[in-house]
Biotite code that builds the C-alpha atoms (Angstrom):
import biotite.structure as struc

atoms = struc.array([
    struc.Atom([-33.027, -5.162, 18.000], chain_id="A", res_id=1, res_name="MET", atom_name="CA", element="C"),
    struc.Atom([-33.222, -8.309, 15.929], chain_id="A", res_id=2, res_name="ILE", atom_name="CA", element="C"),
    struc.Atom([-30.844, -8.255, 12.992], chain_id="A", res_id=3, res_name="THR", atom_name="CA", element="C"),
    struc.Atom([-32.673, -8.814, 9.674], chain_id="A", res_id=4, res_name="PRO", atom_name="CA", element="C"),
    struc.Atom([-31.616, -11.973, 7.856], chain_id="A", res_id=5, res_name="THR", atom_name="CA", element="C"),
    struc.Atom([-32.299, -13.210, 4.354], chain_id="A", res_id=6, res_name="ARG", atom_name="CA", element="C"),
    struc.Atom([-33.984, -16.561, 3.945], chain_id="A", res_id=7, res_name="SER", atom_name="CA", element="C"),
    struc.Atom([-30.825, -18.702, 3.370], chain_id="A", res_id=8, res_name="PRO", atom_name="CA", element="C"),
    struc.Atom([-29.268, -17.392, 6.575], chain_id="A", res_id=9, res_name="ARG", atom_name="CA", element="C"),
    struc.Atom([-32.558, -17.643, 8.453], chain_id="A", res_id=10, res_name="ARG", atom_name="CA", element="C"),
    struc.Atom([-32.934, -21.285, 7.476], chain_id="A", res_id=11, res_name="ARG", atom_name="CA", element="C"),
    struc.Atom([-29.338, -22.031, 8.416], chain_id="A", res_id=12, res_name="LEU", atom_name="CA", element="C"),
    struc.Atom([-29.644, -20.324, 11.787], chain_id="A", res_id=13, res_name="LEU", atom_name="CA", element="C"),
    struc.Atom([-32.843, -22.225, 12.576], chain_id="A", res_id=14, res_name="ALA", atom_name="CA", element="C"),
    struc.Atom([-31.223, -25.500, 11.590], chain_id="A", res_id=15, res_name="ALA", atom_name="CA", element="C"),
    struc.Atom([-28.148, -24.599, 13.591], chain_id="A", res_id=16, res_name="ALA", atom_name="CA", element="C"),
    struc.Atom([-30.110, -24.169, 16.791], chain_id="A", res_id=17, res_name="ALA", atom_name="CA", element="C"),
    struc.Atom([-31.612, -27.629, 16.321], chain_id="A", res_id=18, res_name="LEU", atom_name="CA", element="C"),
    struc.Atom([-28.503, -29.435, 15.142], chain_id="A", res_id=19, res_name="LEU", atom_name="CA", element="C"),
    struc.Atom([-26.138, -27.912, 17.667], chain_id="A", res_id=20, res_name="VAL", atom_name="CA", element="C"),
    struc.Atom([-28.550, -29.006, 20.371], chain_id="A", res_id=21, res_name="GLY", atom_name="CA", element="C"),
    struc.Atom([-28.392, -32.590, 19.080], chain_id="A", res_id=22, res_name="THR", atom_name="CA", element="C"),
    struc.Atom([-24.647, -32.525, 18.432], chain_id="A", res_id=23, res_name="GLY", atom_name="CA", element="C"),
    struc.Atom([-25.047, -32.925, 14.653], chain_id="A", res_id=24, res_name="ALA", atom_name="CA", element="C"),
    struc.Atom([-22.117, -30.654, 13.822], chain_id="A", res_id=25, res_name="VAL", atom_name="CA", element="C"),
    struc.Atom([-20.954, -32.436, 10.696], chain_id="A", res_id=26, res_name="MET", atom_name="CA", element="C"),
    struc.Atom([-24.451, -32.330, 9.197], chain_id="A", res_id=27, res_name="THR", atom_name="CA", element="C"),
    struc.Atom([-24.652, -28.591, 9.745], chain_id="A", res_id=28, res_name="LEU", atom_name="CA", element="C"),
    struc.Atom([-21.199, -28.094, 8.300], chain_id="A", res_id=29, res_name="SER", atom_name="CA", element="C"),
    struc.Atom([-22.332, -29.818, 5.125], chain_id="A", res_id=30, res_name="ALA", atom_name="CA", element="C"),
    struc.Atom([-25.432, -27.611, 5.031], chain_id="A", res_id=31, res_name="MET", atom_name="CA", element="C"),
    struc.Atom([-23.181, -24.578, 5.205], chain_id="A", res_id=32, res_name="ALA", atom_name="CA", element="C"),
    struc.Atom([-21.794, -25.406, 1.802], chain_id="A", res_id=33, res_name="GLY", atom_name="CA", element="C"),
    struc.Atom([-18.546, -26.997, 2.925], chain_id="A", res_id=34, res_name="GLY", atom_name="CA", element="C"),
    struc.Atom([-17.040, -23.678, 3.964], chain_id="A", res_id=35, res_name="MET", atom_name="CA", element="C"),
    struc.Atom([-14.386, -23.727, 6.625], chain_id="A", res_id=36, res_name="GLY", atom_name="CA", element="C"),
    struc.Atom([-10.805, -24.725, 7.290], chain_id="A", res_id=37, res_name="GLY", atom_name="CA", element="C"),
    struc.Atom([-10.845, -27.653, 4.877], chain_id="A", res_id=38, res_name="GLY", atom_name="CA", element="C"),
    struc.Atom([-11.568, -25.401, 1.886], chain_id="A", res_id=39, res_name="GLU", atom_name="CA", element="C"),
    struc.Atom([-8.772, -22.883, 2.370], chain_id="A", res_id=40, res_name="ALA", atom_name="CA", element="C"),
    struc.Atom([-5.562, -23.170, 0.381], chain_id="A", res_id=41, res_name="ARG", atom_name="CA", element="C"),
    struc.Atom([-2.466, -21.013, 0.302], chain_id="A", res_id=42, res_name="LEU", atom_name="CA", element="C"),
    struc.Atom([-2.273, -19.623, -3.217], chain_id="A", res_id=43, res_name="VAL", atom_name="CA", element="C"),
    struc.Atom([1.065, -18.434, -4.647], chain_id="A", res_id=44, res_name="PRO", atom_name="CA", element="C"),
    struc.Atom([1.954, -14.780, -4.043], chain_id="A", res_id=45, res_name="PRO", atom_name="CA", element="C"),
    struc.Atom([1.571, -12.308, -6.858], chain_id="A", res_id=46, res_name="PHE", atom_name="CA", element="C"),
    struc.Atom([4.571, -12.398, -9.182], chain_id="A", res_id=47, res_name="ALA", atom_name="CA", element="C"),
    struc.Atom([4.648, -9.026, -10.977], chain_id="A", res_id=48, res_name="PRO", atom_name="CA", element="C"),
    struc.Atom([6.485, -8.761, -14.280], chain_id="A", res_id=49, res_name="THR", atom_name="CA", element="C"),
    struc.Atom([7.697, -5.265, -13.398], chain_id="A", res_id=50, res_name="THR", atom_name="CA", element="C"),
    struc.Atom([9.082, -3.825, -10.174], chain_id="A", res_id=51, res_name="THR", atom_name="CA", element="C"),
    struc.Atom([6.427, -1.994, -8.209], chain_id="A", res_id=52, res_name="ALA", atom_name="CA", element="C"),
    struc.Atom([7.094, 1.566, -7.132], chain_id="A", res_id=53, res_name="ALA", atom_name="CA", element="C"),
    struc.Atom([7.777, 2.135, -3.455], chain_id="A", res_id=54, res_name="ALA", atom_name="CA", element="C"),
    struc.Atom([4.706, 3.073, -1.430], chain_id="A", res_id=55, res_name="ALA", atom_name="CA", element="C"),
    struc.Atom([4.441, 6.780, -0.669], chain_id="A", res_id=56, res_name="THR", atom_name="CA", element="C"),
    struc.Atom([0.886, 7.220, 0.631], chain_id="A", res_id=57, res_name="ALA", atom_name="CA", element="C"),
    struc.Atom([0.268, 6.887, 4.368], chain_id="A", res_id=58, res_name="ALA", atom_name="CA", element="C"),
    struc.Atom([-2.859, 4.802, 3.730], chain_id="A", res_id=59, res_name="THR", atom_name="CA", element="C"),
    struc.Atom([-4.610, 3.217, 0.772], chain_id="A", res_id=60, res_name="GLU", atom_name="CA", element="C"),
    struc.Atom([-7.921, 1.414, 0.345], chain_id="A", res_id=61, res_name="THR", atom_name="CA", element="C"),
    struc.Atom([-9.033, -1.810, -1.277], chain_id="A", res_id=62, res_name="ALA", atom_name="CA", element="C"),
    struc.Atom([-12.643, -2.895, -1.834], chain_id="A", res_id=63, res_name="VAL", atom_name="CA", element="C"),
    struc.Atom([-13.249, -6.638, -1.980], chain_id="A", res_id=64, res_name="LEU", atom_name="CA", element="C"),
    struc.Atom([-16.408, -8.745, -2.176], chain_id="A", res_id=65, res_name="ALA", atom_name="CA", element="C"),
    struc.Atom([-16.581, -12.441, -1.342], chain_id="A", res_id=66, res_name="GLY", atom_name="CA", element="C"),
    struc.Atom([-19.944, -13.500, -0.013], chain_id="A", res_id=67, res_name="GLY", atom_name="CA", element="C"),
    struc.Atom([-21.324, -12.419, 3.342], chain_id="A", res_id=68, res_name="CYS", atom_name="CA", element="C"),
    struc.Atom([-19.346, -9.398, 4.475], chain_id="A", res_id=69, res_name="PHE", atom_name="CA", element="C"),
    struc.Atom([-19.323, -10.459, 8.144], chain_id="A", res_id=70, res_name="TRP", atom_name="CA", element="C"),
    struc.Atom([-16.530, -12.985, 7.633], chain_id="A", res_id=71, res_name="GLY", atom_name="CA", element="C"),
    struc.Atom([-14.592, -11.023, 5.018], chain_id="A", res_id=72, res_name="VAL", atom_name="CA", element="C"),
    struc.Atom([-14.520, -8.002, 7.314], chain_id="A", res_id=73, res_name="GLN", atom_name="CA", element="C"),
    struc.Atom([-13.254, -10.111, 10.202], chain_id="A", res_id=74, res_name="ALA", atom_name="CA", element="C"),
    struc.Atom([-10.434, -11.617, 8.144], chain_id="A", res_id=75, res_name="VAL", atom_name="CA", element="C"),
    struc.Atom([-9.005, -8.216, 7.333], chain_id="A", res_id=76, res_name="PHE", atom_name="CA", element="C"),
    struc.Atom([-9.633, -6.861, 10.822], chain_id="A", res_id=77, res_name="GLN", atom_name="CA", element="C"),
    struc.Atom([-7.169, -9.536, 11.955], chain_id="A", res_id=78, res_name="HIS", atom_name="CA", element="C"),
    struc.Atom([-4.579, -8.704, 9.272], chain_id="A", res_id=79, res_name="THR", atom_name="CA", element="C"),
    struc.Atom([-1.484, -6.723, 10.245], chain_id="A", res_id=80, res_name="LYS", atom_name="CA", element="C"),
    struc.Atom([-1.137, -3.414, 8.433], chain_id="A", res_id=81, res_name="GLY", atom_name="CA", element="C"),
    struc.Atom([-4.905, -2.946, 8.132], chain_id="A", res_id=82, res_name="VAL", atom_name="CA", element="C"),
    struc.Atom([-6.113, 0.149, 9.968], chain_id="A", res_id=83, res_name="THR", atom_name="CA", element="C"),
    struc.Atom([-9.835, -0.222, 9.242], chain_id="A", res_id=84, res_name="ASN", atom_name="CA", element="C"),
    struc.Atom([-12.226, -2.638, 7.540], chain_id="A", res_id=85, res_name="ALA", atom_name="CA", element="C"),
    struc.Atom([-15.803, -1.538, 6.893], chain_id="A", res_id=86, res_name="VAL", atom_name="CA", element="C"),
    struc.Atom([-18.662, -3.724, 5.671], chain_id="A", res_id=87, res_name="SER", atom_name="CA", element="C"),
    struc.Atom([-20.742, -2.211, 2.896], chain_id="A", res_id=88, res_name="GLY", atom_name="CA", element="C"),
    struc.Atom([-22.014, -2.400, -0.643], chain_id="A", res_id=89, res_name="TYR", atom_name="CA", element="C"),
    struc.Atom([-20.392, -1.853, -4.042], chain_id="A", res_id=90, res_name="ALA", atom_name="CA", element="C"),
    struc.Atom([-21.468, -2.256, -7.642], chain_id="A", res_id=91, res_name="GLY", atom_name="CA", element="C"),
    struc.Atom([-24.793, -0.424, -7.636], chain_id="A", res_id=92, res_name="GLY", atom_name="CA", element="C"),
    struc.Atom([-26.223, 3.028, -7.072], chain_id="A", res_id=93, res_name="GLU", atom_name="CA", element="C"),
    struc.Atom([-26.439, 5.066, -3.874], chain_id="A", res_id=94, res_name="ALA", atom_name="CA", element="C"),
    struc.Atom([-30.234, 4.793, -3.802], chain_id="A", res_id=95, res_name="SER", atom_name="CA", element="C"),
    struc.Atom([-30.117, 1.003, -3.420], chain_id="A", res_id=96, res_name="THR", atom_name="CA", element="C"),
    struc.Atom([-27.174, 0.777, -1.011], chain_id="A", res_id=97, res_name="ALA", atom_name="CA", element="C"),
    struc.Atom([-29.358, -0.481, 1.841], chain_id="A", res_id=98, res_name="VAL", atom_name="CA", element="C"),
    struc.Atom([-29.561, -3.996, 3.241], chain_id="A", res_id=99, res_name="TYR", atom_name="CA", element="C"),
    struc.Atom([-33.145, -4.696, 2.173], chain_id="A", res_id=100, res_name="GLU", atom_name="CA", element="C"),
    struc.Atom([-32.494, -3.659, -1.448], chain_id="A", res_id=101, res_name="SER", atom_name="CA", element="C"),
    struc.Atom([-29.176, -5.494, -1.688], chain_id="A", res_id=102, res_name="VAL", atom_name="CA", element="C"),
    struc.Atom([-30.768, -8.621, -0.228], chain_id="A", res_id=103, res_name="GLY", atom_name="CA", element="C"),
    struc.Atom([-33.250, -8.734, -3.096], chain_id="A", res_id=104, res_name="SER", atom_name="CA", element="C"),
    struc.Atom([-30.430, -9.497, -5.496], chain_id="A", res_id=105, res_name="GLY", atom_name="CA", element="C"),
    struc.Atom([-31.599, -6.868, -7.985], chain_id="A", res_id=106, res_name="SER", atom_name="CA", element="C"),
    struc.Atom([-29.672, -3.803, -6.782], chain_id="A", res_id=107, res_name="SER", atom_name="CA", element="C"),
    struc.Atom([-26.445, -4.500, -8.651], chain_id="A", res_id=108, res_name="GLY", atom_name="CA", element="C"),
    struc.Atom([-24.564, -4.328, -5.368], chain_id="A", res_id=109, res_name="HIS", atom_name="CA", element="C"),
    struc.Atom([-22.367, -6.971, -3.823], chain_id="A", res_id=110, res_name="ALA", atom_name="CA", element="C"),
    struc.Atom([-21.740, -7.231, -0.114], chain_id="A", res_id=111, res_name="GLU", atom_name="CA", element="C"),
    struc.Atom([-18.220, -5.835, 0.080], chain_id="A", res_id=112, res_name="ALA", atom_name="CA", element="C"),
    struc.Atom([-15.561, -4.677, 2.519], chain_id="A", res_id=113, res_name="VAL", atom_name="CA", element="C"),
    struc.Atom([-13.494, -1.521, 2.235], chain_id="A", res_id=114, res_name="GLN", atom_name="CA", element="C"),
    struc.Atom([-10.038, -2.219, 3.652], chain_id="A", res_id=115, res_name="VAL", atom_name="CA", element="C"),
    struc.Atom([-7.878, 0.727, 4.683], chain_id="A", res_id=116, res_name="THR", atom_name="CA", element="C"),
    struc.Atom([-4.241, -0.280, 5.053], chain_id="A", res_id=117, res_name="TYR", atom_name="CA", element="C"),
    struc.Atom([-0.700, 0.980, 5.459], chain_id="A", res_id=118, res_name="ASP", atom_name="CA", element="C"),
    struc.Atom([1.093, 0.075, 2.202], chain_id="A", res_id=119, res_name="PRO", atom_name="CA", element="C"),
    struc.Atom([4.445, 0.156, 4.017], chain_id="A", res_id=120, res_name="LYS", atom_name="CA", element="C"),
    struc.Atom([3.269, -2.757, 6.160], chain_id="A", res_id=121, res_name="GLN", atom_name="CA", element="C"),
    struc.Atom([1.117, -4.748, 3.748], chain_id="A", res_id=122, res_name="VAL", atom_name="CA", element="C"),
    struc.Atom([0.768, -4.428, -0.008], chain_id="A", res_id=123, res_name="SER", atom_name="CA", element="C"),
    struc.Atom([-2.336, -4.576, -2.156], chain_id="A", res_id=124, res_name="TYR", atom_name="CA", element="C"),
    struc.Atom([-1.037, -7.804, -3.696], chain_id="A", res_id=125, res_name="ALA", atom_name="CA", element="C"),
    struc.Atom([-0.599, -9.348, -0.239], chain_id="A", res_id=126, res_name="GLN", atom_name="CA", element="C"),
    struc.Atom([-4.181, -8.427, 0.646], chain_id="A", res_id=127, res_name="LEU", atom_name="CA", element="C"),
    struc.Atom([-5.322, -10.128, -2.554], chain_id="A", res_id=128, res_name="LEU", atom_name="CA", element="C"),
    struc.Atom([-3.373, -13.261, -1.638], chain_id="A", res_id=129, res_name="GLN", atom_name="CA", element="C"),
    struc.Atom([-5.255, -13.409, 1.676], chain_id="A", res_id=130, res_name="ILE", atom_name="CA", element="C"),
    struc.Atom([-8.522, -12.663, -0.136], chain_id="A", res_id=131, res_name="TYR", atom_name="CA", element="C"),
    struc.Atom([-8.039, -15.554, -2.564], chain_id="A", res_id=132, res_name="PHE", atom_name="CA", element="C"),
    struc.Atom([-6.616, -17.960, 0.032], chain_id="A", res_id=133, res_name="SER", atom_name="CA", element="C"),
    struc.Atom([-8.889, -17.675, 3.070], chain_id="A", res_id=134, res_name="VAL", atom_name="CA", element="C"),
    struc.Atom([-11.531, -14.928, 2.796], chain_id="A", res_id=135, res_name="ALA", atom_name="CA", element="C"),
    struc.Atom([-13.749, -16.821, 0.341], chain_id="A", res_id=136, res_name="HIS", atom_name="CA", element="C"),
    struc.Atom([-13.909, -19.335, -2.504], chain_id="A", res_id=137, res_name="ASP", atom_name="CA", element="C"),
    struc.Atom([-13.132, -17.372, -5.700], chain_id="A", res_id=138, res_name="PRO", atom_name="CA", element="C"),
    struc.Atom([-14.329, -20.166, -7.983], chain_id="A", res_id=139, res_name="THR", atom_name="CA", element="C"),
    struc.Atom([-17.965, -19.808, -6.907], chain_id="A", res_id=140, res_name="GLN", atom_name="CA", element="C"),
    struc.Atom([-20.248, -17.780, -9.167], chain_id="A", res_id=141, res_name="LEU", atom_name="CA", element="C"),
    struc.Atom([-22.818, -15.764, -7.223], chain_id="A", res_id=142, res_name="ASN", atom_name="CA", element="C"),
    struc.Atom([-22.568, -18.057, -4.208], chain_id="A", res_id=143, res_name="ARG", atom_name="CA", element="C"),
    struc.Atom([-20.626, -18.492, -0.982], chain_id="A", res_id=144, res_name="GLN", atom_name="CA", element="C"),
    struc.Atom([-21.501, -21.230, 1.473], chain_id="A", res_id=145, res_name="GLY", atom_name="CA", element="C"),
    struc.Atom([-25.246, -21.209, 2.184], chain_id="A", res_id=146, res_name="PRO", atom_name="CA", element="C"),
    struc.Atom([-25.800, -17.816, 0.525], chain_id="A", res_id=147, res_name="ASP", atom_name="CA", element="C"),
    struc.Atom([-26.621, -17.421, -3.148], chain_id="A", res_id=148, res_name="SER", atom_name="CA", element="C"),
    struc.Atom([-27.373, -14.486, -5.434], chain_id="A", res_id=149, res_name="GLY", atom_name="CA", element="C"),
    struc.Atom([-25.456, -11.793, -7.295], chain_id="A", res_id=150, res_name="THR", atom_name="CA", element="C"),
    struc.Atom([-25.045, -9.874, -4.035], chain_id="A", res_id=151, res_name="GLN", atom_name="CA", element="C"),
    struc.Atom([-22.676, -12.667, -2.914], chain_id="A", res_id=152, res_name="TYR", atom_name="CA", element="C"),
    struc.Atom([-20.490, -12.621, -6.011], chain_id="A", res_id=153, res_name="ARG", atom_name="CA", element="C"),
    struc.Atom([-16.715, -12.658, -5.887], chain_id="A", res_id=154, res_name="SER", atom_name="CA", element="C"),
    struc.Atom([-15.618, -9.208, -7.062], chain_id="A", res_id=155, res_name="ALA", atom_name="CA", element="C"),
    struc.Atom([-12.769, -6.738, -6.772], chain_id="A", res_id=156, res_name="ILE", atom_name="CA", element="C"),
    struc.Atom([-13.493, -3.033, -7.036], chain_id="A", res_id=157, res_name="PHE", atom_name="CA", element="C"),
    struc.Atom([-10.153, -1.352, -7.855], chain_id="A", res_id=158, res_name="PRO", atom_name="CA", element="C"),
    struc.Atom([-9.508, 2.142, -6.545], chain_id="A", res_id=159, res_name="ALA", atom_name="CA", element="C"),
    struc.Atom([-7.223, 3.023, -9.457], chain_id="A", res_id=160, res_name="ASN", atom_name="CA", element="C"),
    struc.Atom([-5.609, 1.702, -12.633], chain_id="A", res_id=161, res_name="ASP", atom_name="CA", element="C"),
    struc.Atom([-2.677, 0.154, -10.759], chain_id="A", res_id=162, res_name="ASP", atom_name="CA", element="C"),
    struc.Atom([-4.999, -1.908, -8.586], chain_id="A", res_id=163, res_name="GLN", atom_name="CA", element="C"),
    struc.Atom([-6.992, -2.991, -11.629], chain_id="A", res_id=164, res_name="ALA", atom_name="CA", element="C"),
    struc.Atom([-3.834, -4.134, -13.442], chain_id="A", res_id=165, res_name="ARG", atom_name="CA", element="C"),
    struc.Atom([-2.603, -6.006, -10.391], chain_id="A", res_id=166, res_name="THR", atom_name="CA", element="C"),
    struc.Atom([-5.952, -7.734, -9.849], chain_id="A", res_id=167, res_name="ALA", atom_name="CA", element="C"),
    struc.Atom([-6.275, -8.818, -13.488], chain_id="A", res_id=168, res_name="ARG", atom_name="CA", element="C"),
    struc.Atom([-2.686, -10.036, -13.671], chain_id="A", res_id=169, res_name="ALA", atom_name="CA", element="C"),
    struc.Atom([-3.031, -11.965, -10.421], chain_id="A", res_id=170, res_name="TYR", atom_name="CA", element="C"),
    struc.Atom([-6.215, -13.723, -11.523], chain_id="A", res_id=171, res_name="VAL", atom_name="CA", element="C"),
    struc.Atom([-4.509, -14.675, -14.785], chain_id="A", res_id=172, res_name="GLU", atom_name="CA", element="C"),
    struc.Atom([-1.461, -15.936, -12.882], chain_id="A", res_id=173, res_name="GLN", atom_name="CA", element="C"),
    struc.Atom([-3.508, -18.100, -10.530], chain_id="A", res_id=174, res_name="LEU", atom_name="CA", element="C"),
    struc.Atom([-5.599, -19.550, -13.344], chain_id="A", res_id=175, res_name="ASP", atom_name="CA", element="C"),
    struc.Atom([-2.477, -20.414, -15.362], chain_id="A", res_id=176, res_name="LYS", atom_name="CA", element="C"),
    struc.Atom([-0.958, -22.065, -12.294], chain_id="A", res_id=177, res_name="ALA", atom_name="CA", element="C"),
    struc.Atom([-4.178, -24.051, -11.701], chain_id="A", res_id=178, res_name="HIS", atom_name="CA", element="C"),
    struc.Atom([-4.206, -22.805, -8.124], chain_id="A", res_id=179, res_name="ALA", atom_name="CA", element="C"),
    struc.Atom([-7.821, -23.988, -7.904], chain_id="A", res_id=180, res_name="PHE", atom_name="CA", element="C"),
    struc.Atom([-9.572, -26.987, -9.418], chain_id="A", res_id=181, res_name="LYS", atom_name="CA", element="C"),
    struc.Atom([-12.002, -24.668, -11.213], chain_id="A", res_id=182, res_name="SER", atom_name="CA", element="C"),
    struc.Atom([-11.413, -21.328, -12.987], chain_id="A", res_id=183, res_name="PRO", atom_name="CA", element="C"),
    struc.Atom([-11.561, -18.199, -10.862], chain_id="A", res_id=184, res_name="ILE", atom_name="CA", element="C"),
    struc.Atom([-14.947, -16.480, -11.159], chain_id="A", res_id=185, res_name="ALA", atom_name="CA", element="C"),
    struc.Atom([-13.875, -13.200, -9.556], chain_id="A", res_id=186, res_name="THR", atom_name="CA", element="C"),
    struc.Atom([-15.020, -10.109, -11.440], chain_id="A", res_id=187, res_name="ARG", atom_name="CA", element="C"),
    struc.Atom([-12.929, -6.949, -11.715], chain_id="A", res_id=188, res_name="ILE", atom_name="CA", element="C"),
    struc.Atom([-15.438, -4.088, -11.584], chain_id="A", res_id=189, res_name="GLU", atom_name="CA", element="C"),
    struc.Atom([-14.003, -0.621, -12.144], chain_id="A", res_id=190, res_name="THR", atom_name="CA", element="C"),
    struc.Atom([-15.541, 2.792, -11.572], chain_id="A", res_id=191, res_name="GLY", atom_name="CA", element="C"),
    struc.Atom([-17.834, 1.669, -8.754], chain_id="A", res_id=192, res_name="ARG", atom_name="CA", element="C"),
    struc.Atom([-18.387, 3.471, -5.452], chain_id="A", res_id=193, res_name="ARG", atom_name="CA", element="C"),
    struc.Atom([-18.387, 1.888, -2.034], chain_id="A", res_id=194, res_name="PHE", atom_name="CA", element="C"),
    struc.Atom([-21.179, 2.592, 0.459], chain_id="A", res_id=195, res_name="PHE", atom_name="CA", element="C"),
    struc.Atom([-20.848, 1.643, 4.154], chain_id="A", res_id=196, res_name="PRO", atom_name="CA", element="C"),
    struc.Atom([-23.459, -0.771, 5.474], chain_id="A", res_id=197, res_name="ALA", atom_name="CA", element="C"),
    struc.Atom([-25.731, -0.181, 8.427], chain_id="A", res_id=198, res_name="GLU", atom_name="CA", element="C"),
    struc.Atom([-24.167, 0.045, 11.886], chain_id="A", res_id=199, res_name="ALA", atom_name="CA", element="C"),
    struc.Atom([-25.520, -3.334, 13.007], chain_id="A", res_id=200, res_name="TYR", atom_name="CA", element="C"),
    struc.Atom([-23.438, -5.065, 10.337], chain_id="A", res_id=201, res_name="HIS", atom_name="CA", element="C"),
    struc.Atom([-20.141, -3.559, 11.508], chain_id="A", res_id=202, res_name="GLN", atom_name="CA", element="C"),
    struc.Atom([-17.824, -5.699, 13.669], chain_id="A", res_id=203, res_name="ASP", atom_name="CA", element="C"),
    struc.Atom([-20.475, -8.413, 13.436], chain_id="A", res_id=204, res_name="TYR", atom_name="CA", element="C"),
    struc.Atom([-18.215, -11.398, 14.052], chain_id="A", res_id=205, res_name="LEU", atom_name="CA", element="C"),
    struc.Atom([-16.456, -9.708, 16.979], chain_id="A", res_id=206, res_name="ALA", atom_name="CA", element="C"),
    struc.Atom([-19.811, -8.943, 18.588], chain_id="A", res_id=207, res_name="ARG", atom_name="CA", element="C"),
    struc.Atom([-21.448, -12.294, 17.786], chain_id="A", res_id=208, res_name="ASN", atom_name="CA", element="C"),
    struc.Atom([-18.709, -14.941, 17.895], chain_id="A", res_id=209, res_name="PRO", atom_name="CA", element="C"),
    struc.Atom([-21.083, -17.673, 19.104], chain_id="A", res_id=210, res_name="ARG", atom_name="CA", element="C"),
    struc.Atom([-23.822, -17.191, 16.542], chain_id="A", res_id=211, res_name="GLN", atom_name="CA", element="C"),
    struc.Atom([-24.147, -20.492, 14.621], chain_id="A", res_id=212, res_name="PRO", atom_name="CA", element="C"),
    struc.Atom([-23.787, -18.846, 11.199], chain_id="A", res_id=213, res_name="TYR", atom_name="CA", element="C"),
    struc.Atom([-20.542, -17.231, 12.349], chain_id="A", res_id=214, res_name="ILE", atom_name="CA", element="C"),
    struc.Atom([-19.270, -20.392, 14.045], chain_id="A", res_id=215, res_name="VAL", atom_name="CA", element="C"),
    struc.Atom([-19.713, -22.619, 11.009], chain_id="A", res_id=216, res_name="PHE", atom_name="CA", element="C"),
    struc.Atom([-18.971, -20.193, 8.172], chain_id="A", res_id=217, res_name="ASN", atom_name="CA", element="C"),
    struc.Atom([-16.658, -17.469, 9.405], chain_id="A", res_id=218, res_name="ASP", atom_name="CA", element="C"),
    struc.Atom([-14.614, -18.468, 12.448], chain_id="A", res_id=219, res_name="LEU", atom_name="CA", element="C"),
    struc.Atom([-12.820, -21.131, 10.353], chain_id="A", res_id=220, res_name="PRO", atom_name="CA", element="C"),
    struc.Atom([-11.590, -18.313, 8.100], chain_id="A", res_id=221, res_name="LYS", atom_name="CA", element="C"),
    struc.Atom([-9.793, -16.756, 11.057], chain_id="A", res_id=222, res_name="LEU", atom_name="CA", element="C"),
    struc.Atom([-8.232, -20.118, 11.884], chain_id="A", res_id=223, res_name="ASP", atom_name="CA", element="C"),
    struc.Atom([-7.064, -20.381, 8.277], chain_id="A", res_id=224, res_name="ASP", atom_name="CA", element="C"),
    struc.Atom([-5.620, -16.859, 8.328], chain_id="A", res_id=225, res_name="LEU", atom_name="CA", element="C"),
    struc.Atom([-3.645, -17.629, 11.471], chain_id="A", res_id=226, res_name="LYS", atom_name="CA", element="C"),
    struc.Atom([-2.464, -20.976, 10.084], chain_id="A", res_id=227, res_name="ARG", atom_name="CA", element="C"),
    struc.Atom([-1.577, -19.952, 6.532], chain_id="A", res_id=228, res_name="LEU", atom_name="CA", element="C"),
    struc.Atom([-0.408, -16.393, 7.198], chain_id="A", res_id=229, res_name="PHE", atom_name="CA", element="C"),
    struc.Atom([1.143, -16.429, 10.694], chain_id="A", res_id=230, res_name="PRO", atom_name="CA", element="C"),
    struc.Atom([3.265, -13.351, 9.964], chain_id="A", res_id=231, res_name="GLN", atom_name="CA", element="C"),
    struc.Atom([0.167, -11.384, 8.938], chain_id="A", res_id=232, res_name="ALA", atom_name="CA", element="C"),
    struc.Atom([-2.023, -12.503, 11.850], chain_id="A", res_id=233, res_name="TRP", atom_name="CA", element="C"),
    struc.Atom([-3.007, -10.032, 14.557], chain_id="A", res_id=234, res_name="ARG", atom_name="CA", element="C"),
    struc.Atom([-4.808, -11.480, 17.553], chain_id="A", res_id=235, res_name="ALA", atom_name="CA", element="C"),
    struc.Atom([-6.627, -8.279, 18.460], chain_id="A", res_id=236, res_name="GLU", atom_name="CA", element="C"),
    struc.Atom([-8.871, -7.084, 15.602], chain_id="A", res_id=237, res_name="PRO", atom_name="CA", element="C"),
    struc.Atom([-9.052, -3.468, 14.514], chain_id="A", res_id=238, res_name="VAL", atom_name="CA", element="C"),
    struc.Atom([-12.722, -2.622, 14.882], chain_id="A", res_id=239, res_name="LEU", atom_name="CA", element="C"),
    struc.Atom([-14.933, 0.030, 13.296], chain_id="A", res_id=240, res_name="VAL", atom_name="CA", element="C"),
    struc.Atom([-16.257, 0.819, 16.754], chain_id="A", res_id=241, res_name="ALA", atom_name="CA", element="C"),
    struc.Atom([-12.719, 1.654, 17.877], chain_id="A", res_id=242, res_name="GLY", atom_name="CA", element="C"),
    struc.Atom([-12.852, -0.758, 20.792], chain_id="A", res_id=243, res_name="LYS", atom_name="CA", element="C"),
    struc.Atom([-11.420, -4.181, 21.408], chain_id="A", res_id=244, res_name="SER", atom_name="CA", element="C"),
    struc.Atom([-13.674, -7.174, 20.932], chain_id="A", res_id=245, res_name="ALA", atom_name="CA", element="C"),
    struc.Atom([-13.869, -7.469, 24.687], chain_id="A", res_id=246, res_name="ALA", atom_name="CA", element="C"),
    struc.Atom([-14.571, -3.781, 25.248], chain_id="A", res_id=247, res_name="GLY", atom_name="CA", element="C"),
])
């Protein structure tokens, strides 16, 4: 089955086939919006003003949106302490939580990833540090790389009040520290449900590591994760399919 693609990705993939064949890698990289290893930066860790309570739950979830969910999912699949990362949609209604509707840009949804993690191994704040550092560019409004539209917005969907407070405080901290050249555009959207995406979107990078879109937009994120967060890096991703990338 051919995976549906929206027009920006379709144009990029077509150009990729041509440019890769002619060796014009730098030209394609520029077309991809400058995404890749050169854009990542290690932002300061969250500095809470109060001591956080010790984790008691066996697992918790975080829902994060930062452009195309293929790369964001892969980043967290390679993060230690994460037990699952599912691509999906958040911000809209159940009736429009399908790829075709979300791709129109009018559904209210953002492409998002639900991250299930062990809070004794990795904290919510640590996941946010990875999210802001390597998963996407949080200063972009309704755009990541070659993709544009509200469905590609930078957004955090807190699961509870504690997550919402942490997210807001962290954004404020990073803006005050001028961690980025431009203000952070990330939205904190509360009270929104997460809906898993179609099966063909799950584990997409692991199953298609040589696809040009993945090569130029998403594989550099994994390089950045390994480089900037070596203690958090896991070589073997945890996949939705429950198998190794080679399996």
